[in-house]
Steps between C-alpha positions, in 0.01 A plus 500: 500500500597804699641792311869525587464859637213384727702202619802724573290732713336214685833324574657828625458634852187685393165509663168413339133559558244230436137584433238230555115489467329453830170302514321832556612619165745749641867496406775467767858597450796413722878556486688168480838345422533359155710270286466333163590190301503490116123482474343635820494776758558330830372614840455346838233544772309307760191293435288677763544845352216676314708552182557127470142411564401756238745340247355162564158635416606719205847439350516828314774728626703810410865534622696823467870499581697822523874546485622617845765724343245663251136454588405641162637171350249235569325195361132404508394139461136402466436130523375205696620276772647204311592289804557501868741302711484433870723312747876506541553648150285805584682548828831487323371758249414757771850444642649571158286817470596610842871446421458706186326794675634486856816284493362243747253209499139591566467588870126556546285226648308305237140512617357244271687355197718671242394477136690600190286651220610487128324749279491441128501826302218582254611858440841656584638847460794699628546873531 
């Protein structure tokens, strides 16, 4: 279960960074849109992207979400990818995220296939 303060940050119009482990052993970090359900951090990407391929190979991940109004207020979640979802549900999810952040449906061309990633927390903290 997500800590309520983590869930609140993830459901707000706040940005997150996701850190994944690349096959080379290096870490890669990218800024992403974020959401949450009661149990998971929820993100969305495309299946051809390096971060998704890295998550398929190694499901360990760290997500940090910061409050846009006060970047010193943030949450860190370390966990694992619990599930992924493709198809129309994943496309609908990127539209919901785009509505949240931009006020419109997702406008960029989908190059491969959208995928929703649900991350189960193993460690959570807020500052």
